[in-house]
N, C-alpha and C positions, 0 to 999 in steps of 0.2 A: 396567600397574599404576601408580597415582599414587604419588608419593614424598611421605613425611611431612616437610614443610618446617617451618622454625621459625615461619614466618607461619601456617601451618595449625595448628601446635601451640598457638599463642597464641589461636586462634579456637575451638579444640575442646577445652576443658579436661576434658571428661568422657569422652573416648575411653578404652575399656578397654585396658590395656597388660599384657603378659606379664611383669611384674617378678619374680613368684615363680618362674616357669619359668627365669628367667635367674639365679637364685640370690640375689636381693635379699630382704631382710626388709621388712615393711610400713613400719616406721619409717625404713628407709634410702630407700625410694622416696619417702616424704613429705619427707625431707630434700633429695633431689634437686629435687623440685618447689619447695621453699623457696629453694634456691640459685638456680634459674633464674627464679623468679617466674612460672612456668607449668609445664605438664606437659612432660616431655622429648619430643623427637622420637624415632622409632624408632632412629635412628643415635646420638643422645645416650644413650638408654637402654642400647644395646649397649655404648657406651664406658664408662659409669659401672658397668655390671654387671661387666665384666671387670676394670676397674681398682680397683673396690671389693671384689673377691673376696679371700678369705683369702690366696691365693697371691701376689697383686700388692700388696695394701695392708697386710698384716701387722696387720690390725685387732685380732686377739686377742692378739698377741704384742708389739706396740710398747711397751707399758707396762713390760714386763720386759726387752726388748732394750736399753732406754736405759742400763741398767747398764754395757754394754760401752763406752759413751762416757764415762759418769760416773766409772767406776772405772779407766779406761784408764791404764796405767802410762806414765810419761814415757819416750819412746822416740824418739831422734833419727832412727832409720831410717825412720819412717813418713812417706811422701810423700803418699799419698792414702788416706784412711780410709773408714769406713762411709758409704754413701750413693751411691757411684758404681757402675759396672758391676762393678768389682773393686777390691780394695785394692792399693796399690803400696808397696814397701819398697826402701830404698837398700841395696845389697849391696857398695858400694865400687867403686873404679876407674871411676866414672862410670856404672856399670850400675844398673838398677832391675829388680825382679822383681815381677810381678803374679800373684796366684794366688787361686783361689776354688773352693768346692765347692757344688754345687747338687743338687737332687733331681729325679728323673723317675719317681717311684714308681708312681702310679696308671696313667699311660699304659703303663708297662712290664708291668703285670699284664694289661691288656687286650690289648696287642699287643707281646709281649716284644721282638721284633727291632727294630721301628721305634721303640718307646718308648725303648729303651736307646740306639739309634743316634742319635736326635735329642736325647737327653740329652747325649751327647758333643758333637754339633754346636752346641747352644746354649751350653754352657760355653766352648767354643773361641771362639765369636763375642764373648762377654763379655770374654774376655782380649784378643782382637783389637781391640775397640772402645776399649781403653785406650791403644792405640798400640804394643802389644807383638807380637812374633812368638811364636806358641804353640810351645813346645818339648817338652812332655810332657803326658800325661794319666794319671790314676789312677782306680780304680773301687772304692770301698767298697760291698759288696753284702750284703744280708740276704735269706734265703729261708726258707720253711717247712721242716718236717721233711724231711731228705734223702731219705727213702724214700717220701715222699708222691707220688702220681701227678701232682698239680698242680705240684709242684716240678720233676718231670721235663718238664712242659710249659714252664714259665717259664724255668728256669735255662739250658738250651741256647740258647734264643732270645735271652735277654739277653746272654749271653757272645758269641754270634755277632754281635749288633748292635753291641756295644762294639768287638769286634775288627774287624768289617767296616768300620765307619765310621772308626775311628782308624787302621787299617792303610792304608786308601785315602787318608787325609789325609797319611800319612807321618809320624805322630807316635808316638813310643815310649810304650808303657804301662808305667810303671816301678814300679807297686805298687798296693796297695789291700787289700781284705779280702773274704773270703767266710765268712759265718756262717750256720749253720742253726739254726732254733729254731721249734717249732710256733707260736709267737705271731705269726710273720710269714706264716702260711698265709693266702693271699688278700690279703695286704698286703706284697709284697716291697719292700724298699728298694733302689732303684737310684740311688745317689749318684755324681756324676761330678765330678772335680777336674781343672783345667787350670792349667799354669804357663806364663807367658810372660816374655820378656826384652826389654828395651829400654834405650836411653840415657835419662838424666834428661830431656833436652830433647825427647824424643819422646812424652811423656805427653800424652794427649788426653782431654778430658772431654765429657760428654753435655750440650750446651747449644746453644740456637739464639739467636745474637746477630747484630746488624747488619741494620738495616732494608734491605730489597731483596735480601738474600742468598737464594740459591736453596735450596729443599728438594729433595734428589735421592734417590729410592728406587732402589736398585740391587741386583742379584742375581737370584734366581729370580722367575718369575712367581707371582702370588698365586692360590692355588686354594682349594678347599673343605675341605682337610685341616686338622684341628686347630681348627675353629671352636668356641670355648668349651672348648678342650682342656685345656691345663695350667691356665689361669686358673680355669675353673669346676670342672673335674674334680678338681683338687687341693684344692678347698674342699668336697668331697663325701665323705660316709661311704658305704662299700659296704654293701649289705644282705647277708644270709646267702647268697642265691642268686648273688651276683656284683654287678657294678657297677650302681648304680641309674640311672646315665647312661652311655651309651656313645657320646660324641661321637667323630668321626673322629680317630684319633691321627695326629699329624703324620707325614709321609713324608719321609725324608731322602735327599739326593743328595750323597755326600761328594765327588764329582768337581767338582760345582758349588761346593761350599764351598771346595775347594782353590783354584779359580780366584778366588773371592771373597777369600780370604786374600791371595794374591799381588797381586791388583789393589789391595786396600786398603793393603797395605804400600808399594806404589809411590806411591799417592796421598799417603800420609803422608810418604814420602821427599821428595816435591816440595812439601810444605807447602801442600796445596791445600784443606785442610779446616778450617773454623772450629769445628765440633762434630760429633759422630758418636754413633750409637746403634744397637745391633743390634736386630733384631726377633725377640723370643722370645715369652714369655708375653704374651698380649693384643695381639700383633702391632702393626698401625699405630696402634691406640688408645693403646698404651703409648708408642711411639716419638714420635708427634706431641705428645702431651700432656706427656711428660716433657721432651723437648727444649725445647718452648716455655715450660714452667714454670721450667726452670733457666736460661733465657736472659733477655734484657733487653727483649724485645718480644713481639708476638703472632705468629700464623702463619695464613696462608691456604693451604688445600689444595684442589686440584681432583681430587676422588676418581675421576672417570671417566677420568683419565689413567693410573691405576695399571694396569700390564700384567697381564692375567689369563690363567690357564690355563682358566678356566671362565667363559664369557661370560654365563652365567645368574645369576651371584652378585649378590645385592642389596647396596646400600650398607652395610647393617648387617653382612652376612657378610664383606664386604671389610675392614671395620674390625676385626672379631673374628678373622679368619683368622690361624692361627699357622703358616702355611706357612713352611718352613725356608729357610735360605741367603739371607736378605734383610737389608739394612742401610739406614740412612737417614743422609745426610750434609748438613750445612749448608755451602754453598760460595759464595764471593763471585762476582758476575757476571763479573768479569774472569778468574776461574779455571775457570768452568763448562765452557768449550769443552775445555780441556785435561783436566779431570776426565772428561768424556765420552769423549775420545779414548783415555785409558788404559783405561776400562771396555771400549771396543770392542776394543782390542788383546787384552784377556784374554777376550773373548767373554762379557762380563758385561752383561746388559741394564741400562741406566740411563735413568731418566726424571725430568725435572724435574716434580714434582707440585705445587709451590707455592713460596711465598716468605715470608720473615720480614717482618712488618708493624709499623707503629707501634702503640702501645696495648698492651692486655693480653688480647686475645681470640684464641681458637683458633676459626677459622671454616673449615668444610668445606662444599664445594659439590659438587653432583651434577647434571650436565647444566644448569648455569647457575642452579640453585636452591639456596638455603642450607639445609643439613640439620643443621648443628651450629654453635652460637654459644655458647661457654662460656669462662669463665676457666680456663685450662689447669690451674692449681694445684688447682682444686676437683676435677678428675678424677684428677690424678696424686698429689696429696699431702694432700688434705683429706678423705679417706675416713673412715668412722666409726672411732673408737678405743674398744675395749671394755675395761672393767675386769671381766673375767669373774670370777664368784665362784670361789674355790678353797678347798679344804679337805683336810687330810691324811686319806687314806682310812682308814676304820675297820678294814679288813682288814690294815693294815700291821703292827700290833702282833703279831698272831699269826704273820705271815710272818717277822718278825725274830726272834720267840721260838723259831721252829722251827730251832734252830741245827744247822749241819752237823756240829758236834762230836759229836752223838748217833749219827751214822751209823756202821755197822760198818766197821771198818778191816781190812785184810788180816791174816789170822790167822798167816801164816808167810811165809817167803821165797818159796815157790812162788806163793802168792796175790799177793804184791807184784809178782812178775815178770809174772804174768798181767794184773794191772791196768795195768802200764806198757804192755804190748802193746795192751790195750783202749784206753788213752788215745791212743797215737800213731796208731792206726788209726781213731779216731772221725772222723766227717766234718769236724768243726771243726778238729781237730789234724792231720788227714791232709795229705799233700802236695797242693798246688793246681796241680800241673804240667798236669793235664788242661785246666785253664782257661787258665793263663798261656801255654801253648804255642800257643794260638790268637791271641795278641797278638804283634805285633812289638815287642820290648823294646829293640832296638838301632838302629833306623832313625835316620838323621841322624848317627850316629857319635859322639854326645856322651854316651851313657848310660854312667855309671861303675858304678852299682849298680842292680839291679832285683830285684823279688820273686824269691826269698823273703828277701832281705836285710831288715834292720830298717827301712831307709828307702830310697827311690829316690834316686839322685843323678845330677845332670846337670852336665856341664862347660859353663860359660858363656863362658869366654874360652880359646881354644886356645893362646895364647902364655903367659899367666900361670897357667893352670889353675885360675882362680877357678871355684867351683861352688856349687850349692845342693843341699840334701837336703830331701825332703818325706816325711812319714809321716802316715797317717790311722789313727785308732783309735777304738773305742767298744765298750763292753760293756753291752748292755741288761740282762743279768742283774744286774750290780752296781747299775745305775740303778733297776731294779725294787725292789731291797732298800733303797736309799737314793739318791734322785736327786741330792742335793747332792754326796755323796761319789762317786757314779757318774760324774758329769760331770768332777769333778776327777781321777778315776782315768783317764778317757779322755785328758784333757789331759796328765797325768803320763806316761802310756804313750807318747803320740806325741812328747812332749818328749824322753823317754828314748831312744826309737828313733832320733831325729835325732842326739842326742849320741853314741849308741853307734857311729855311723859316722864320728865325728870332726867333725861340723858344729856350729856354735854356734846354738842355737834362737833365732829372731828374732821370729816373728809367727805369728798363728793365724787360721785360717778355720774356720767350723763349719757343719754341717748338722744341724739340730735336728728329729728325726723323732719325732712323738708322735701319740696318738689324738685324739679329738674335744675341742676346747676348750670345748664345751658341757657336758662332764662335769667337775664340780668336782675330782674326784680326778686326772684327767689334767692339768687346769690347774695343780693344786698341784705335780705332778711337773715340769711345764714351768717353773714359777716357781722351784722349788728348783734345777733343773738350770742355769737361767740364772744364778742367784745363785752357785752353786758354780763355774761356769766363769768368771764375771766376777771373783770373789774369787781364783781360782787364777791367772788371767792377771795380775792385779795383783801377786801374790806372786812369780811367775816372771819378771815384766818382759816378757811377750810379749803385745802388744796384739791384740785381735780386729780384723782389717782388713775383715771383711765375711763374708757367708755367706748362709744360707738357712734358712727355717722350713718344715717340711712337717707339716701337721696333718691331722686326719681319717683317719689311718692305722688304721682299725679296721673290722671286719666285724660289723654289728649292734651288740651291746653289748660285744664283745670287742676291746679295744685292744691294739696291739702293746706290748711292753715299751718304756718310755721309752728312746729311742736317740739320745743326743747323739753325733754323729760329729765328732771334732775333728782338723783337719789342722794340723800344725806345719811351718813352713818354717825351715830353718837355712842358714847360709852357711859355706863352707869355703874357706880361702885357697888351698889346693893340693890338688886332688882326687887327686893321686898319693900323698898321705899318708893317704887314707881307711882306715878299719878295716872289713874284711869280717867276716862271721860264721863262716866255715869254719875248723875246726881242720885244719891242713895238714901239721904236722911232728911226728913222734915226739919226745917230750922236752919239748914246750911244757908249762909249768906252768899248771894251772887254778886260778883264784882266784874266789871268790864275794865280791862287793861288796854290803854292806848287811846288814840284820838279817832273819833268818828266824823267823817266829812261827807259832803255831797259827792260821792263817787260811784257812778253807775255805768260807766263805759265798759262794755264787755261783760256786764254782770249777768248773773243767773236770772235776776228779775227781768232785765230787758230782753232776754232770750225767751223766757217762759211766757211772759205776759204779752210781749209785743213782737216776738220773733225779729229782734233788732240787734244789729251789731254796728256800733259806731261810737265816735268820741275818742277819749283817751282812757287808758287803763288807770287803775289806782296808782298814786305816786308811791315811790319806794324810798324808804329811809333805813338804810342798812345799819347805821349806828343805833337807831331805835330798835331794830330787830335784834341786834346783839344784846342790848340792854334788857329787852323783854325776855330773851332767852335766859339771861343770867338770873333774872328774878324768878322765872318759872322753875329753873333748876334748883336755886337756893330754897325756894318755898317748898318744893317737893322734898328736898333733903332734910329740911328742918321741921317737917310735919305741919306747915302752916296752911296747906290747902288739901282738900279731900278729892277734888276733881278739877280737871282743866281741859279745855277744848279750844283749838285755834279757830279763828274766824277767817273764812275765805269764801268759797263759792256759796252764794245764798245768804251771806251776812250773818248777823247775830241770830235771827229767828231760826235759821236752819241749824246753827250750832246748838241752840237751847233745846229745840225739838229733839235732835239726836241724843243729847245727854239725858233728857227726860225719859225718852223711850228706852234707852239702854238701862237706866236705873229703875224704871217703873215709878218715878216720882214726878209730880207736877211742879210748876213754878209760877210765882206771881211776879210780874215785871212792872216797873214804873219807868215811864219815859223820862230821861234826864232833862233838866232845864236847858233850853237852847236848841233842842233837837225836835223835829217833828216825829211822830210815831213811825211814819213811812221811812224816813232816813235812819232812825234808830234800828228798825228791823231789817232793812234790805241793803243798806250801804255795804260795799265790799272794801272799805279802807283797809290797807295792809297794816301789819305791825300790831295786831290786836288778838286778845284771847279773852275768854270768859272763864272764871274760876269760881269754885264753891269753897268758901272759907268757914270752918267751924267757928261758932261764936267765941269760943275761948281764945282764938288766934286773931280776932279781928284787929285789935289794937296793934299787935306786933306786925301783922301783915301790912297794915296801912302805914306804919312807921317806916318799914323797909322800902316800900314804894316811894313814899315821900322823900326819904333820904337820898334815894337814887334818882329822883326826878322823873319817875314814870307816872303819867296820868292814870288815876284809878278812880272809878265811879261805882258806887253801890247802886245796883239796878234792880234788886229784888231778893226773893227768898225762895228756897225749895219748899214746896208745900202742896198738899192735896193731890188730885188726880186730873189736873187740867193745866194747860198753859193759858194764863190770864194776863193780858196787857191792860192794866188798870185804865178805865175810862174809854177803852176801845172795844175789846171783844174777849171771848173765852172760847177755847177749843179743848174738848176733853182729850185725854190721852187715847181713849178708844177711837175717837174720830181720826186723830192724827196717825195712830198706828195703822188703821185700815187704809188711809190715803197713802201712807208712806210705804207700806208693805205689799200692796196689791199690784203695783205697776209692772214689775218685771215678770212675775208669774203670768199675768194676763197677756203680756207680749210674747213670752217665750215658753211658758210652761204648758 
């Protein structure tokens, strides 16, 4: 078969090309021809199609994402911001932490195990490419209705893939979320987060500089898996029967990735690399064009030197392949031999596939003939930018007017008791042990806190006990009711979760999961969520360091709830002073921090008891969130509290039950004056936490809250082996544990 060369392309302008099948629009194809001054070769068309896809180019979201830079708060901790493989923040003592969350939604629906496994593999390589050692992963997940047959197909495979890959890498899984909602039927959200640690001087960036420097591809051989996978698949809406495209989902090999990690860290330690990039979405097309675009010269690549698993692959397929466990490094000629020696030591295949050149062209050759001749920036960074039309959906007024306040409340104490049991046994509020027991949470020996704690926490330095805490949160029900407020509530909850463990919130990463950007209502939800998150980060002083956008999460006309997932990272000077969530000693005094209001729109109670979604979500007061965070951190550092748990989904009663079950101790609660027992237990007002205060610290703790102006109410005491709401009902811990822990095993076990 003859190869389509640049010379041939110039001479045959009228050759038909499959641009539409590759996901390009007619005007995009015309623009490529305009840039090149001729029709593209097949290889060039392949590169542009994957790099200009929604997943890689952010063409529908760029105009809104700019706010994260424009509104970024002043923050001395930020070392590397948006635009690199992952953001990097300074945590003190010469250490830096890099963290990022990304999506692998569509591949995980098609092939749950490999889709989820390679999602973990990809985010780990992003962190590795920054120069950091990966130290922990997290997994915010969303599935359809818990009792739907397809959820039973997808969830066990996703969980096994995350556990299988992460456990084999030897990385602890320290937290995440599992949420069930019919809106995710056919569009599960599999988001993966990784945290890495390095010294400041070890930061590496993705750029190809230095004429004559070698381009080295190392890691696994390139195969046919994932051709057009993440890049094209994530830019595609599923039809009602299932995926309209079923490209091969990438296949992961965690043992190969483990070798790649150790090999790369040794290469970094000997300072052998000028620039580095992992091969994820869009494979070699992405790595070569982005490295060359970010550098100071051009690049020449001999594509037929790429090690293959499948000798029948065409040049286009090699450029589009998303085979896993591969990286691309720029190495000086004098360091090349040593680089290859280290790769051989770790049994990692490494091949010089090209070099950095003078000028500004990315040239790729196949068997001596030129098949690509482009300015790399036009591939990597000059894709189309759409200002998609957006409009507030007409159905929103009726949805917001359908207030949860109209819903029937429990008529008596017995009904109240039954609704508490229904809540704590519902799939979203039930214990997630069936899932987390499949993950190794303590490998490496530095895990301080892990799920079900409010945030995961990792020790960074064994001598000083410096550590970081990370939490991810997002509530699609809130965001459906009001995407601006919903995004801020996700940020506020993750911020609160980090502060509840005693860490100071520092920076944000986000994964923005939405329906089709071609729907003006979805685009409005996206625009509002971005605006809400950017404004919220500005107020809280936590800059967005990077993240991911996942669009086209819908089946036919049915989009998922807008689901901005927000990850917050915080730093703690001494992990031995962290605050756990468990109530552990009789006599500890329970205090509620913050204001409780009649707020049930989007609440777990309205979903579990009435299958209802309507009204307005809880209001957000970010200054109050900041104050609450400061008090939780100071109380933790000064030993004033023994336990803390944020209040969010399910309200106070859910938090108290979780803390009681974790510590094996009961609690006696008294309903405060001015509140009904129902509102006290089920309200989801934001900016609240419940804390357990030792009696010796009661006066000091109250004085601190009073001096800072934070509402604080004594609501009970840790005592016995039941949760008792005085004057209402008693539920034994045995009853609560059985209700809370049986749900997921019955559904999936």
